[in-house]
N, C-alpha and C positions, 0 to 999 in steps of 0.2 A: 265287508261288514264291520261296523264299529262296535267294539265291546264297551260295556258300561264303565270300565275303569281305564280306558285308553287315555283320558285326560290326566289321570293320576300318574301315568307313566311319563308324561311330558312335563309334569310339575317339577320345578327345581327342588333338589334335595338340599335341605339346610346344611351348610358346612359346619362341622364341629370345630375344626381348626380355623380360626379367623386371623386375618392380618390385624395390625394395630388399628388402622383406620376403620376396619369392619367392627372390631371389638368396641372401639370408642363410640361408633354410631349405634351399635347394638345396645350399649349402656345409656344412650341418650346424651352423651357428652358432645358439646358443640365442636370441640377441638381435641386433637390428641394431647395437647398440653393439659387440658382439663382432665383427660383420662389419666395422664401421668400423675396428677395430683391425687386422684382416687387410688392409684396404685400405691403411692407413697403413704397415704393415710391408712392403707390396708383394707379399703372398701372392696376392692377387687384384686385378684391375684395378678402377678406378672405373667410373662410369657411362659409357655411350656419350656422347661429347662432344655437348653441346647437348640432352641428354635426361635423363630420370630413369629410364632403363632400363639394365639390365646384360645383356650378351651372354652367353648360355649357353656358346657355343663358346669365347669368350675366357676365361671362368672355367675351363672344362675344360682348356684349354691351360695356363693359369697353375698350376692344381693339379697337372697332369702335370709341369710343370717343378719345382714345389716338392717333388714326391715323387720326383724323379729318374727319371721315366718319359719316355722319348724317343719321339717320333713318327718312325718310320723315314722317312716322306715328307719331313720337314723337316730331316733330317740328311744328312750326306755319305754317299754309298753306300760299301759295303765295298770295292768295286773302286777307287773314287777314293781312299779311305784307304790302300789297299795301294800304289797308284801313287805317292802322296805320300810314303809311307815309303821306297819304293825310290829316289825322286829325291834324297832327302836322305842316304841311307845310303852313297852313294859308289859 
């Protein structure tokens, strides 16, 4: 008997730690040389220290910052921003 989520069990799990080739491809860079340029420019981070692997989440966060996309969880809440503006407005 086949369960409803059997296909989900066979789906590949996205790897968080990627090789340089995988990370370059994930970012849309045509070559690893182009990916190296992005690293030098600070667009994306380098490999996880002590490894030859790139963190998918770190790349996502770096690309979000480069694209001016803010993660609401990592920014000051709207209430805190309002309180801060009122404290300085006199």
